[in-house]
C-alpha positions as CSV (number, residue, x, y, z in Angstrom):
1,X,98.2,165.2,128.1
2,X,98.7,162.5,125.6
3,X,99.0,158.8,126.4
4,X,102.3,157.5,125.0
5,X,101.7,153.8,125.7
6,X,103.9,151.4,123.7
7,X,102.1,149.0,121.3
8,X,102.3,145.3,122.1
9,X,103.2,143.0,119.2
10,X,101.8,139.5,118.8
11,X,102.4,136.5,116.5
12,X,100.5,133.3,116.0
13,X,102.2,130.0,116.9
14,X,101.4,126.4,117.2
15,X,100.1,125.2,120.6
16,X,103.0,122.8,121.0
17,X,106.6,122.7,119.7
18,X,107.0,120.9,116.4
19,X,108.5,117.5,116.6
20,X,111.4,116.6,114.3
21,X,110.1,114.9,111.0
22,X,111.1,111.3,110.6
23,X,109.9,110.8,107.0
24,X,111.1,112.6,103.8
25,X,107.8,114.3,103.0
26,X,106.8,117.9,102.3
27,X,103.5,119.6,102.7
28,X,102.4,122.7,100.9
29,X,99.6,124.9,102.1
30,X,97.6,126.7,99.4
31,X,96.8,130.3,99.5
32,X,95.4,131.6,102.8
33,X,92.7,134.2,102.5
34,X,92.2,136.8,105.2
35,X,89.0,138.9,105.2
36,X,89.8,142.6,104.3
37,X,88.2,143.7,107.6
38,X,90.9,142.0,109.7
39,X,93.8,142.2,107.2
40,X,95.7,145.1,108.9
41,X,98.4,145.6,111.5
42,X,96.0,146.4,114.3
43,X,94.3,143.5,116.1
44,X,90.6,143.7,115.3
45,X,88.1,143.1,118.1
46,X,84.4,142.4,117.6
47,X,82.5,144.7,120.0
48,X,78.9,143.9,119.0
49,X,77.0,142.3,116.1
50,X,78.3,143.9,112.9
51,X,80.7,146.2,114.8
52,X,84.5,146.0,114.9
53,X,87.1,148.1,116.8
54,X,90.8,148.5,115.8
55,X,93.2,148.2,118.7
56,X,96.1,150.6,118.0
57,X,98.0,149.3,121.0
58,X,97.8,145.6,120.2
59,X,99.2,144.8,116.7
60,X,100.5,141.8,114.7
61,X,104.3,141.7,114.6
62,X,104.2,140.5,111.0
63,X,101.5,140.4,108.2
64,X,98.7,138.3,109.5
65,X,98.3,136.3,106.2
66,X,102.0,135.2,106.3
67,X,101.8,134.3,110.0
68,X,98.6,132.3,109.6
69,X,100.0,130.4,106.6
70,X,103.1,129.5,108.6
71,X,101.1,128.2,111.6
72,X,98.7,126.2,109.4
73,X,101.6,124.6,107.6
74,X,103.3,123.6,110.9
75,X,100.1,122.3,112.5
76,X,98.6,120.4,109.6
77,X,97.5,116.8,110.3
78,X,99.6,115.8,107.3
79,X,102.6,117.3,109.1
80,X,101.7,115.3,112.3
81,X,101.4,112.1,110.3
82,X,104.9,112.7,108.8
83,X,106.3,113.1,112.3
84,X,104.7,109.9,113.7
């Protein structure tokens, strides 16, 4: 008998909601680099030193690099300063 459990999908997000900006300023985040070992839809779990496991039932809802870039841009200290 096969297990037909549905995959759970995850996204990264800022720890608190973004405040509305009060200054006319923009921030650009340069290229974000994701190591090839974790740049995949499955969530990668370190199980021991130098050992990784792919979790087929826990996956990123969107490409990790795009999601990480978005979170970094919205949580950057420069963004916070612009909102102060």
